[in-house]
DRENBATI-279510 format. One record per residue (C-alpha): x, y, z; residue in three letters; residue number from 1. Coordinates in Angstrom, 3 decimals. Last residue first. Example, Ala and Ser with C-alpha at 12.3 -4.5 7.8 and 13.67 -1.06 7.14 Angstrom:
% residues 2
<node <13.670; -1.060; 7.140>; 'SER'; 2>
<node <12.300; -4.500; 7.800>; 'ALA'; 1>
END
This chain:
% residues 259
<node <14.433; -19.555; 8.179>; 'TYR'; 259>
<node <10.844; -18.584; 9.013>; 'VAL'; 258>
<node <11.200; -15.421; 6.929>; 'THR'; 257>
<node <10.243; -16.995; 3.594>; 'TYR'; 256>
<node <7.104; -18.722; 4.926>; 'GLY'; 255>
<node <5.017; -17.940; 1.864>; 'GLY'; 254>
<node <5.585; -14.252; 2.580>; 'ASP'; 253>
<node <2.575; -12.579; 4.159>; 'VAL'; 252>
<node <3.845; -10.687; 7.220>; 'VAL'; 251>
<node <1.337; -8.453; 9.023>; 'ILE'; 250>
<node <2.896; -5.501; 10.858>; 'ILE'; 249>
<node <0.643; -4.210; 13.628>; 'SER'; 248>
<node <0.285; -0.655; 14.942>; 'GLY'; 247>
<node <-3.491; -0.982; 15.059>; 'THR'; 246>
<node <-5.824; -3.929; 15.414>; 'MET'; 245>
<node <-9.099; -3.874; 17.372>; 'PHE'; 244>
<node <-11.304; -3.131; 14.340>; 'SER'; 243>
<node <-9.733; -5.818; 12.142>; 'SER'; 242>
<node <-13.051; -7.186; 10.809>; 'ALA'; 241>
<node <-14.219; -3.564; 10.641>; 'ASP'; 240>
<node <-12.470; -3.326; 7.288>; 'SER'; 239>
<node <-9.187; -2.035; 5.915>; 'ALA'; 238>
<node <-7.001; -4.776; 7.439>; 'MET'; 237>
<node <-9.438; -7.475; 6.300>; 'TRP'; 236>
<node <-9.560; -5.998; 2.792>; 'VAL'; 235>
<node <-5.754; -5.851; 2.809>; 'VAL'; 234>
<node <-5.535; -9.528; 3.722>; 'THR'; 233>
<node <-8.033; -10.479; 1.021>; 'PRO'; 232>
<node <-6.061; -8.537; -1.615>; 'GLY'; 231>
<node <-2.580; -9.928; -1.032>; 'LEU'; 230>
<node <-3.325; -13.026; -3.121>; 'GLU'; 229>
<node <-4.317; -10.776; -6.027>; 'ALA'; 228>
<node <-0.671; -9.765; -6.516>; 'PRO'; 227>
<node <0.362; -13.394; -7.204>; 'GLU'; 226>
<node <2.689; -14.724; -4.553>; 'ALA'; 225>
<node <6.014; -16.285; -5.437>; 'ALA'; 224>
<node <6.708; -19.980; -5.147>; 'ARG'; 223>
<node <8.769; -22.427; -3.146>; 'GLN'; 222>
<node <6.273; -22.747; -0.269>; 'MET'; 221>
<node <9.105; -23.128; 2.255>; 'PRO'; 220>
<node <11.228; -20.384; 0.647>; 'ALA'; 219>
<node <14.775; -21.074; -0.582>; 'ASP'; 218>
<node <13.598; -22.065; -4.091>; 'ASP'; 217>
<node <11.800; -18.759; -4.571>; 'ILE'; 216>
<node <13.949; -15.733; -3.848>; 'TRP'; 215>
<node <17.327; -17.423; -3.530>; 'ARG'; 214>
<node <17.262; -19.934; -6.414>; 'PRO'; 213>
<node <14.903; -17.655; -8.413>; 'LYS'; 212>
<node <17.187; -14.624; -8.510>; 'PHE'; 211>
<node <19.709; -15.070; -11.317>; 'ARG'; 210>
<node <17.463; -17.598; -13.065>; 'PRO'; 209>
<node <14.806; -14.860; -13.498>; 'ASP'; 208>
<node <11.432; -16.330; -12.559>; 'ASP'; 207>
<node <10.790; -13.888; -9.707>; 'VAL'; 206>
<node <11.429; -10.774; -11.773>; 'PRO'; 205>
<node <10.264; -8.449; -8.959>; 'ALA'; 204>
<node <9.467; -4.878; -10.045>; 'MET'; 203>
<node <7.334; -6.001; -12.973>; 'GLU'; 202>
<node <5.287; -8.053; -10.539>; 'THR'; 201>
<node <5.184; -11.621; -9.176>; 'ARG'; 200>
<node <5.296; -11.094; -5.414>; 'VAL'; 199>
<node <8.243; -11.919; -3.166>; 'TYR'; 198>
<node <7.432; -11.496; 0.505>; 'GLY'; 197>
<node <4.779; -9.090; 1.620>; 'PRO'; 196>
<node <4.905; -6.899; 4.751>; 'ALA'; 195>
<node <1.454; -5.383; 5.293>; 'LEU'; 194>
<node <1.334; -2.387; 7.593>; 'ALA'; 193>
<node <-1.156; -1.044; 10.117>; 'ASN'; 192>
<node <-2.596; 2.364; 11.027>; 'VAL'; 191>
<node <-5.986; 2.832; 12.721>; 'ARG'; 190>
<node <-7.459; 6.320; 12.845>; 'ILE'; 189>
<node <-10.103; 6.913; 15.511>; 'GLY'; 188>
<node <-8.571; 10.217; 16.605>; 'LEU'; 187>
<node <-7.376; 8.707; 19.915>; 'PRO'; 186>
<node <-5.535; 6.055; 17.829>; 'ALA'; 185>
<node <-3.650; 8.754; 15.930>; 'TRP'; 184>
<node <-0.466; 8.990; 17.968>; 'GLU'; 183>
<node <0.019; 5.293; 18.654>; 'ALA'; 182>
<node <-0.836; 4.184; 15.133>; 'ALA'; 181>
<node <1.320; 6.972; 13.701>; 'LEU'; 180>
<node <4.360; 5.676; 15.572>; 'SER'; 179>
<node <3.701; 2.036; 14.754>; 'ARG'; 178>
<node <3.368; 2.750; 11.035>; 'THR'; 177>
<node <6.437; 4.991; 11.126>; 'LEU'; 176>
<node <8.374; 2.040; 12.527>; 'GLN'; 175>
<node <7.186; -0.184; 9.675>; 'HIS'; 174>
<node <7.878; 2.472; 7.051>; 'VAL'; 173>
<node <11.379; 2.980; 8.464>; 'ALA'; 172>
<node <12.166; -0.699; 7.965>; 'ALA'; 171>
<node <10.794; -0.318; 4.443>; 'LYS'; 170>
<node <13.078; 2.623; 3.660>; 'SER'; 169>
<node <16.161; 0.888; 5.060>; 'ALA'; 168>
<node <15.572; -2.191; 2.934>; 'ASN'; 167>
<node <14.978; -0.089; -0.176>; 'TYR'; 166>
<node <18.143; 1.938; 0.388>; 'GLY'; 165>
<node <20.302; -1.115; 1.052>; 'ALA'; 164>
<node <19.288; -2.941; -2.105>; 'GLN'; 163>
<node <21.897; -5.622; -2.862>; 'TRP'; 162>
<node <20.842; -8.549; -5.014>; 'GLN'; 161>
<node <21.622; -12.175; -4.105>; 'PRO'; 160>
<node <20.002; -11.890; -1.626>; 'ARG'; 159>
<node <17.669; -9.846; 0.530>; 'ASN'; 158>
<node <18.701; -8.621; 3.972>; 'VAL'; 157>
<node <15.866; -9.489; 6.338>; 'ILE'; 156>
<node <13.485; -7.585; 8.641>; 'ILE'; 155>
<node <12.492; -4.529; 6.595>; 'SER'; 154>
<node <13.005; -6.472; 3.376>; 'SER'; 153>
<node <9.945; -8.476; 4.484>; 'ILE'; 152>
<node <8.119; -5.538; 2.989>; 'SER'; 151>
<node <5.982; -2.501; 3.765>; 'GLY'; 150>
<node <2.687; -1.618; 2.138>; 'ILE'; 149>
<node <0.996; 0.793; 4.527>; 'ASN'; 148>
<node <-2.657; 0.237; 5.325>; 'VAL'; 147>
<node <-4.391; 3.283; 6.760>; 'MET'; 146>
<node <-7.837; 3.232; 8.324>; 'VAL'; 145>
<node <-10.351; 5.942; 9.160>; 'GLY'; 144>
<node <-11.563; 8.369; 11.772>; 'GLY'; 143>
<node <-15.184; 8.623; 12.816>; 'THR'; 142>
<node <-18.151; 9.026; 10.507>; 'ARG'; 141>
<node <-20.703; 11.837; 10.665>; 'GLY'; 140>
<node <-19.727; 13.478; 7.393>; 'ASP'; 139>
<node <-17.681; 16.281; 8.963>; 'SER'; 138>
<node <-14.213; 14.814; 8.678>; 'ARG'; 137>
<node <-11.370; 16.485; 10.556>; 'GLN'; 136>
<node <-9.393; 13.402; 11.574>; 'ALA'; 135>
<node <-9.936; 11.585; 8.285>; 'MET'; 134>
<node <-8.986; 14.677; 6.271>; 'ALA'; 133>
<node <-5.870; 15.139; 8.400>; 'ARG'; 132>
<node <-4.963; 11.510; 7.828>; 'GLY'; 131>
<node <-5.316; 11.984; 4.073>; 'PHE'; 130>
<node <-2.711; 14.744; 3.937>; 'VAL'; 129>
<node <-0.457; 13.452; 6.706>; 'GLN'; 128>
<node <-0.494; 9.865; 5.463>; 'SER'; 127>
<node <0.185; 11.004; 1.908>; 'ALA'; 126>
<node <3.168; 13.044; 3.111>; 'LYS'; 125>
<node <4.611; 10.209; 5.181>; 'TRP'; 124>
<node <4.136; 7.669; 2.372>; 'LEU'; 123>
<node <5.931; 10.021; 0.006>; 'GLY'; 122>
<node <8.726; 10.527; 2.538>; 'SER'; 121>
<node <9.194; 6.779; 2.986>; 'LEU'; 120>
<node <8.971; 4.817; -0.254>; 'ASN'; 119>
<node <9.029; 7.691; -2.736>; 'ILE'; 118>
<node <11.571; 10.072; -1.179>; 'ASP'; 117>
<node <13.681; 7.274; 0.304>; 'ILE'; 116>
<node <14.050; 5.479; -3.033>; 'VAL'; 115>
<node <14.686; 8.643; -5.043>; 'GLN'; 114>
<node <17.061; 10.074; -2.437>; 'ASP'; 113>
<node <19.253; 6.978; -2.592>; 'TRP'; 112>
<node <19.315; 7.138; -6.388>; 'GLU'; 111>
<node <20.199; 10.848; -6.386>; 'ALA'; 110>
<node <22.920; 10.299; -3.782>; 'ASP'; 109>
<node <24.453; 7.678; -6.038>; 'THR'; 108>
<node <24.497; 3.958; -5.235>; 'VAL'; 107>
<node <27.748; 2.281; -6.350>; 'GLU'; 106>
<node <29.329; 1.803; -2.935>; 'PHE'; 105>
<node <26.092; 0.229; -1.667>; 'ALA'; 104>
<node <26.017; -2.410; -4.386>; 'GLU'; 103>
<node <23.035; -1.845; -6.630>; 'LYS'; 102>
<node <19.430; -2.963; -7.021>; 'HIS'; 101>
<node <17.165; 0.105; -6.958>; 'ILE'; 100>
<node <13.607; -0.151; -5.654>; 'CYS'; 99>
<node <10.378; 1.822; -5.996>; 'THR'; 98>
<node <7.150; 2.375; -4.119>; 'GLY'; 97>
<node <3.534; 3.477; -4.220>; 'ALA'; 96>
<node <1.344; 1.303; -1.961>; 'ASN'; 95>
<node <0.039; 3.554; 0.791>; 'ASN'; 94>
<node <-3.493; 2.197; 1.062>; 'VAL'; 93>
<node <-5.743; 4.904; 2.493>; 'LEU'; 92>
<node <-9.191; 3.996; 3.782>; 'VAL'; 91>
<node <-12.190; 6.079; 4.856>; 'ASP'; 90>
<node <-11.713; 8.745; 2.194>; 'PRO'; 89>
<node <-14.010; 11.806; 2.425>; 'VAL'; 88>
<node <-16.526; 11.653; -0.409>; 'GLY'; 87>
<node <-16.430; 10.171; -3.914>; 'LEU'; 86>
<node <-16.098; 12.996; -6.446>; 'GLU'; 85>
<node <-15.334; 16.002; -4.235>; 'GLU'; 84>
<node <-13.262; 13.882; -1.850>; 'THR'; 83>
<node <-11.233; 12.461; -4.729>; 'ILE'; 82>
<node <-10.515; 15.936; -6.093>; 'SER'; 81>
<node <-9.633; 17.391; -2.684>; 'GLU'; 80>
<node <-7.299; 14.479; -1.938>; 'ALA'; 79>
<node <-5.642; 14.892; -5.329>; 'ALA'; 78>
<node <-5.116; 18.625; -4.778>; 'ALA'; 77>
<node <-3.537; 17.956; -1.390>; 'VAL'; 76>
<node <-1.356; 15.228; -2.900>; 'LEU'; 75>
<node <-0.244; 17.553; -5.701>; 'ALA'; 74>
<node <0.724; 20.185; -3.138>; 'ASP'; 73>
<node <2.676; 17.583; -1.158>; 'ARG'; 72>
<node <4.732; 16.350; -4.123>; 'ASP'; 71>
<node <6.652; 13.168; -3.196>; 'THR'; 70>
<node <3.517; 11.083; -3.722>; 'VAL'; 69>
<node <3.457; 12.113; -7.388>; 'ASP'; 68>
<node <-0.103; 13.066; -8.112>; 'ALA'; 67>
<node <-2.805; 12.650; -10.724>; 'ALA'; 66>
<node <-6.244; 11.764; -9.366>; 'ALA'; 65>
<node <-8.527; 9.107; -10.801>; 'VAL'; 64>
<node <-11.951; 8.592; -9.253>; 'SER'; 63>
<node <-13.985; 5.425; -9.187>; 'THR'; 62>
<node <-17.556; 4.475; -8.346>; 'ARG'; 61>
<node <-18.405; 0.827; -7.838>; 'VAL'; 60>
<node <-20.385; -1.563; -10.027>; 'GLY'; 59>
<node <-17.773; -4.291; -10.393>; 'LEU'; 58>
<node <-17.502; -3.694; -14.154>; 'ASP'; 57>
<node <-16.544; -0.119; -13.323>; 'ALA'; 56>
<node <-13.527; -1.492; -11.448>; 'LEU'; 55>
<node <-12.040; -3.066; -14.572>; 'GLU'; 54>
<node <-12.786; -0.008; -16.692>; 'ALA'; 53>
<node <-11.068; 2.253; -14.151>; 'VAL'; 52>
<node <-8.079; -0.107; -14.054>; 'VAL'; 51>
<node <-7.801; -0.067; -17.843>; 'PRO'; 50>
<node <-7.914; 3.767; -17.791>; 'GLU'; 49>
<node <-5.175; 4.105; -15.172>; 'ALA'; 48>
<node <-2.400; 4.598; -17.719>; 'ALA'; 47>
<node <-4.078; 7.809; -18.847>; 'ALA'; 46>
<node <-3.977; 9.112; -15.288>; 'PRO'; 45>
<node <-0.157; 8.970; -15.154>; 'ASP'; 44>
<node <1.286; 9.725; -11.707>; 'ARG'; 43>
<node <-1.376; 7.750; -9.887>; 'VAL'; 42>
<node <-3.862; 8.075; -7.022>; 'LEU'; 41>
<node <-6.773; 5.799; -7.829>; 'LEU'; 40>
<node <-9.780; 6.602; -5.669>; 'GLY'; 39>
<node <-11.982; 3.584; -5.064>; 'VAL'; 38>
<node <-15.607; 3.149; -4.053>; 'ASP'; 37>
<node <-15.611; 0.259; -1.646>; 'ALA'; 36>
<node <-17.829; -2.824; -1.954>; 'GLY'; 35>
<node <-15.531; -5.721; -1.037>; 'ALA'; 34>
<node <-14.939; -6.304; -4.760>; 'GLU'; 33>
<node <-13.820; -2.678; -4.955>; 'ALA'; 32>
<node <-11.240; -3.218; -2.216>; 'LEU'; 31>
<node <-9.992; -6.297; -4.049>; 'SER'; 30>
<node <-9.771; -4.429; -7.346>; 'ARG'; 29>
<node <-7.750; -1.590; -5.832>; 'ALA'; 28>
<node <-5.483; -4.160; -4.177>; 'LEU'; 27>
<node <-4.771; -5.859; -7.504>; 'ALA'; 26>
<node <-3.996; -2.536; -9.190>; 'ARG'; 25>
<node <-1.640; -1.532; -6.392>; 'GLY'; 24>
<node <0.147; -4.899; -6.372>; 'ILE'; 23>
<node <1.032; -4.740; -10.036>; 'GLY'; 22>
<node <-0.329; -1.871; -12.086>; 'LYS'; 21>
<node <-1.879; 1.591; -12.157>; 'ASN'; 20>
<node <-2.699; 1.870; -8.431>; 'ALA'; 19>
<node <0.472; 3.579; -7.219>; 'GLY'; 18>
<node <-1.453; 5.081; -4.323>; 'THR'; 17>
<node <-4.748; 3.442; -3.362>; 'VAL'; 16>
<node <-7.643; 5.451; -1.931>; 'VAL'; 15>
<node <-10.681; 3.784; -0.368>; 'ALA'; 14>
<node <-14.154; 5.254; 0.083>; 'VAL'; 13>
<node <-16.634; 3.275; 2.175>; 'ARG'; 12>
<node <-20.315; 2.635; 1.479>; 'GLY'; 11>
<node <-19.851; -1.120; 1.282>; 'GLN'; 10>
<node <-16.462; -2.078; 2.666>; 'LEU'; 9>
<node <-17.663; -5.469; 3.900>; 'SER'; 8>
<node <-15.362; -7.602; 6.044>; 'PHE'; 7>
<node <-17.512; -7.249; 9.168>; 'ALA'; 6>
<node <-20.496; -8.610; 7.230>; 'ASP'; 5>
<node <-18.692; -11.953; 6.996>; 'LEU'; 4>
<node <-18.585; -12.304; 10.771>; 'VAL'; 3>
<node <-22.118; -11.119; 11.362>; 'GLY'; 2>
<node <-22.860; -7.666; 12.773>; 'MET'; 1>
END
């Protein structure tokens, strides 16, 4: 296999959670550009129509499945639907996430639970559901790949905003990544995480004067990433080009964490 051939996802099936917009939409497109058929796991299927049209132009098959990642039964149904339409998934990108900016004393139990349930427990449930399908596949392939979207918030405390729940959830995601990588390696399932810095999305108002001095001006590259810039790294992590990598956390942050 040639070097560039190792990055191909031709003939593979990839599933992206939270694929309607932002980072998830960009990653779905990147996986499709690498040749993968893509399952879009979203809460609102109607909102995924522009993504489906975008991927159709790339000549790949798509499937849209409605599920909240906190709902195990919905995840099982979504996995069955995607498998029926596209085949057993080879790649799972756990991207769905949320964040609440509040001082710790002001965070309610409901808000804490929301962040942990989506960012950590939802990722755990999706990993179990799709991991079991990868481990028990009967299509002649072996195992699969999981890419968990973590954050540099797992290794720093962001400023000027406070977001203790988000930071804790992403630190847990990174440790869960390592734990699953160790346990599932004998099954042929590789598990890694991508830890982005600040990315220009609806969830991160990078140009807001309240945040830009700390988020952007403090970083060596002094800019935010565009969602599409994460795509090539995720394609590498999902492909045979990273075949000897598991349990790794890949930081892509414009140099933010070097200080």
